[in-house]
C-alpha positions as CSV (number, residue, x, y, z in Angstrom):
1,M,0.0,0.5,0.0
2,M,1.3,3.4,-0.9
3,P,0.7,6.8,1.2
4,W,-1.0,9.6,0.1
5,G,1.7,11.6,-1.0
6,W,3.5,9.6,-3.6
7,G,3.8,10.6,-6.6
8,M,2.1,13.1,-7.7
9,G,-1.4,12.8,-6.8
10,G,-1.2,10.2,-4.7
11,G,-0.4,7.6,-7.7
12,W,-3.5,8.7,-9.0
13,G,-2.7,11.4,-11.3
14,F,-1.1,12.1,-15.1
15,G,1.7,14.4,-13.5
16,V,2.9,16.7,-15.7
17,F,0.7,15.4,-19.0
18,G,-2.6,15.7,-16.5
19,M,-1.5,19.6,-15.7
20,V,-1.2,20.3,-19.7
21,F,-4.4,18.4,-20.3
22,M,-6.4,20.5,-17.9
23,L,-4.8,23.2,-19.4
24,V,-5.7,22.4,-22.5
25,F,-9.2,21.1,-21.5
26,W,-9.9,24.3,-20.0
27,V,-8.9,26.3,-22.8
28,L,-11.0,25.4,-24.7
29,I,-14.0,25.4,-23.0
30,I,-13.4,28.9,-22.2
31,A,-13.3,30.0,-25.7
32,G,-16.5,28.1,-26.8
33,I,-17.8,30.2,-24.2
34,V,-16.4,33.6,-25.7
35,L,-17.4,32.4,-29.3
36,L,-20.7,31.1,-28.2
37,V,-21.3,34.5,-26.6
38,R,-20.4,36.8,-29.7
39,W,-22.1,34.7,-32.4
40,L,-25.9,35.1,-30.3
41,V,-24.9,38.6,-29.2
42,E,-24.4,39.1,-33.6
43,Q,-28.0,37.1,-34.1
44,G,-29.9,39.4,-31.6
45,R,-28.8,42.6,-33.6
46,P,-31.2,44.6,-36.0
47,G,-30.2,43.8,-39.9
48,S,-27.7,40.6,-39.1
49,A,-29.7,37.6,-40.0
50,S,-27.4,36.4,-43.0
51,G,-28.7,34.3,-46.1
52,P,-26.9,32.9,-48.3
53,G,-23.1,34.4,-48.9
54,G,-23.1,36.5,-45.4
55,E,-25.8,39.2,-47.5
56,S,-28.4,40.5,-44.9
57,A,-32.0,40.4,-45.7
58,L,-31.5,44.4,-46.5
59,D,-28.9,43.7,-49.3
60,I,-31.1,40.7,-50.8
61,L,-33.8,43.2,-51.0
62,K,-31.7,46.1,-52.1
63,K,-31.2,43.8,-55.2
64,R,-34.6,42.6,-55.5
65,Y,-35.6,45.8,-56.5
66,A,-32.2,46.9,-58.6
67,R,-33.5,43.9,-60.9
68,G,-36.6,44.9,-61.3
69,E,-38.4,42.0,-59.0
70,I,-40.7,44.5,-56.8
71,G,-41.6,47.6,-57.7
72,K,-40.2,51.0,-54.9
73,E,-44.0,50.7,-53.1
74,E,-43.6,47.2,-52.0
75,F,-39.5,47.2,-51.9
76,E,-40.5,50.5,-49.2
77,A,-42.7,48.7,-47.1
78,K,-40.3,45.9,-47.0
79,K,-37.5,48.0,-45.6
80,K,-39.5,50.0,-43.3
81,D,-40.7,46.4,-41.8
82,L,-37.0,45.3,-42.1
83,L,-35.2,48.4,-40.1
């Protein structure tokens, strides 16, 4: 039977490799939380909804108006809804 204090962690730990693993583990957890918060904040901004290619809804609306798919009245009404 080994006494407590034998080796690092009483013989139960992984020594330096365990400490490095835990450091990497916590860095990844914190980075994941930061990225999640940034993504959630970005989703909450008006006009930040992205369509194909990262375009906002307003950009898509402007292109539809420029192509003649919608008229000025419809463009202005939809623009007002978006903003």
